[in-house]
C-alpha positions in Angstrom: 0.0 0.0 0.0 2.8 2.4 0.8 4.3 1.7 -2.6 1.0 2.6 -4.2 0.7 5.9 -2.3 4.4 6.7 -3.1 3.7 6.1 -6.8 0.6 8.2 -6.8 2.5 11.0 -5.0 5.3 10.9 -7.6 2.8 10.9 -10.4 1.0 13.9 -8.9 4.2 15.8 -8.4 5.2 15.1 -12.0 1.8 16.1 -13.4 2.0 19.3 -11.4 5.5 20.1 -12.7 4.4 19.4 -16.3 1.4 21.7 -15.8 3.5 24.5 -14.4 6.0 24.1 -17.2 3.2 24.3 -19.8 1.8 27.4 -18.1 5.2 29.0 -18.0 5.6 28.6 -21.7 2.1 30.0 -22.4 2.5 33.1 -20.1 6.0 34.1 -20.8 8.4 35.0 -23.6 11.8 35.0 -22.1 10.4 36.2 -18.8 8.0 38.6 -20.3 4.3 38.1 -19.7 2.3 38.4 -22.9 -1.1 36.7 -22.7 -3.1 38.9 -20.3 -4.8 42.1 -21.2 -3.6 43.8 -18.0 0.1 43.1 -18.6 2.7 45.6 -19.8 0.8 48.9 -20.0 2.6 52.2 -19.8 1.6 55.8 -19.5 3.9 58.6 -20.8 3.9 62.4 -20.3 6.3 64.5 -22.3 7.0 68.2 -23.0 9.4 70.0 -25.2 9.6 72.0 -28.4 8.1 71.8 -31.9 8.4 73.6 -35.2 5.7 73.7 -37.9 7.5 73.7 -41.2 5.7 75.0 -44.4 6.7 75.9 -47.9 8.0 72.4 -48.3 7.7 72.5 -52.1 10.0 75.5 -52.3 12.4 74.2 -49.6 12.9 71.0 -51.5 14.6 73.0 -54.2 17.3 73.8 -51.6 17.6 70.7 -49.4 19.4 72.6 -46.6 16.3 74.9 -46.3 14.4 72.0 -44.9 16.3 72.4 -41.6 15.8 76.2 -41.3 13.2 76.4 -38.5 14.3 79.6 -36.8 11.2 81.5 -35.7 8.9 78.6 -36.0 9.7 76.9 -32.6 6.9 76.7 -29.9 6.2 74.6 -26.9 4.6 71.1 -27.2 3.1 68.6 -24.8 2.2 64.9 -25.3 0.3 62.3 -23.3 0.1 58.6 -24.4 -1.0 55.2 -23.1 0.4 52.0 -24.7 0.7 48.3 -24.3 3.6 45.9 -25.2 2.3 42.7 -26.7 5.9 41.3 -26.7 9.4 42.6 -25.9 9.6 43.9 -29.5 6.1 45.0 -30.5 3.6 47.3 -28.9 1.0 50.0 -29.7 -0.1 53.2 -28.2 -2.7 56.0 -28.4 -1.1 59.5 -28.1 -2.5 63.0 -27.8 -0.4 66.1 -28.4 -0.9 69.8 -29.0 -0.4 73.4 -27.9 0.3 76.2 -30.4 1.9 76.4 -33.8 3.7 79.4 -35.2 3.1 79.1 -39.0 4.9 82.2 -39.9 1.9 83.3 -42.0 0.9 86.9 -42.2 -1.8 87.6 -39.7 -1.4 84.3 -37.9 0.4 83.8 -34.6 0.3 80.9 -32.1 -2.4 78.8 -33.8 -3.8 76.2 -31.3 -3.8 72.7 -32.6 -4.4 69.1 -31.5 -3.2 65.8 -32.9 -4.7 62.4 -31.9 -2.9 59.4 -33.3 -2.4 55.7 -33.0 1.2 54.3 -33.3 3.0 51.0 -33.6 6.0 50.7 -31.3 9.1 48.6 -32.2 11.8 48.1 -29.6 14.8 47.9 -31.9 17.2 47.2 -29.0 15.3 44.1 -27.9 14.9 43.0 -31.5 18.6 43.2 -32.2 20.1 42.4 -28.8 17.4 40.2 -27.1 15.1 41.0 -24.3 16.6 42.2 -21.0 14.4 43.7 -18.3 17.1 45.8 -16.6 18.7 47.2 -19.7 19.7 50.9 -19.2 18.8 52.1 -22.7 16.2 51.1 -25.3 15.6 52.6 -28.7 12.0 52.4 -29.8 10.9 53.2 -33.3 7.4 54.8 -33.6 5.2 55.0 -36.7 1.5 55.6 -37.1 -1.3 57.9 -38.2 -4.2 60.0 -36.9 -6.1 63.3 -37.2 -4.7 66.8 -36.6 -6.8 69.9 -36.2 -6.0 73.6 -35.9 -8.0 76.8 -35.4 -7.0 80.0 -37.1 -9.9 81.9 -35.6 -12.6 80.7 -38.1 -13.2 77.3 -36.5 -11.4 74.0 -36.4 -10.2 72.4 -39.5 -8.7 68.8 -39.5 -6.5 66.7 -41.8 -5.2 63.2 -42.0 -1.6 63.0 -40.7 1.2 60.4 -40.4 3.8 60.1 -37.6 7.3 58.7 -37.5 9.8 59.0 -34.6 12.5 57.6 -32.3 12.0 57.3 -28.6 15.2 57.0 -26.6 14.4 55.5 -23.2 16.6 55.3 -20.2 15.6 53.0 -17.4 15.4 54.4 -13.9 13.8 51.4 -12.2 11.2 48.8 -13.1 8.4 51.3 -13.2 10.0 54.5 -14.5 12.0 55.5 -17.6 13.2 58.8 -18.9 12.2 59.6 -22.5 14.0 61.7 -25.1 11.9 61.6 -28.2 12.5 62.8 -31.7 9.5 62.7 -33.9 7.4 64.5 -36.6 4.1 64.3 -38.3 3.3 65.2 -41.9 0.0 66.5 -43.2 -1.3 68.9 -45.8 0.2 72.3 -45.8 -3.4 73.7 -45.8 -3.8 72.0 -42.4 -6.1 74.2 -40.2 -6.4 76.7 -43.1 -2.9 78.0 -42.0 -1.8 78.2 -45.6 -4.8 77.5 -47.9 -2.8 78.6 -51.0 0.4 77.0 -50.0 2.3 73.9 -51.2 1.6 70.2 -51.0 2.5 69.3 -47.4 3.8 70.6 -44.1 5.8 68.9 -41.3 5.8 69.4 -37.6 9.1 68.5 -36.0 9.1 67.6 -32.2 11.8 67.2 -29.6 10.3 66.2 -26.2 11.5 64.8 -22.9 9.5 63.2 -20.1 8.7 60.1 -18.1 6.9 56.9 -18.7 5.4 54.8 -15.9 4.9 51.1 -16.4 1.8 49.8 -14.6 2.8 47.0 -12.2 2.3 43.4 -13.3 1.9 40.5 -11.0 4.4 37.8 -11.6 2.9 34.5 -12.4 
């Protein structure tokens, strides 16, 4: 009888270990939980400078003119919430805005908003492999959304596309410092700022801030 109980105990322990191993494989990707909706969310708040760049058609004739943004710089803020589905791929919804200086006669500090959805690709984890305590991560961002501006005659909106690089420096498990370089491209007539202008305009942004990773219970 003792041998029977001993065999049953060994079988139960083996079954439990197999079940735990199977659950571990389902829940984790190299130590990264991926299967639960509540896992791996982050909230980011950033502020910095931006420059609304018009007359792109004329500037393209002289490539160096694309980088002449003196007098166009204004403050910018951004708030976003995102989720990482894996150590490499994630997505976010971001809202940014403040005022633009279009350098158009009669217009100064035009208020605008930009709501967009982006895909996030952690290039560092993709190339070097996932490491939870890595000091620096380079995250490539690309997406699209709607931008709207008001020149005093009501809000006018246009489709816009975003591209950028988010440089992230880890402070602890929950916090990271961001230094983001990004831009969005839309029609130059965006917000009726330049209704008789060229084909497209670009908003360049340089922002810094913090991201907070919502705590995840280890399983």
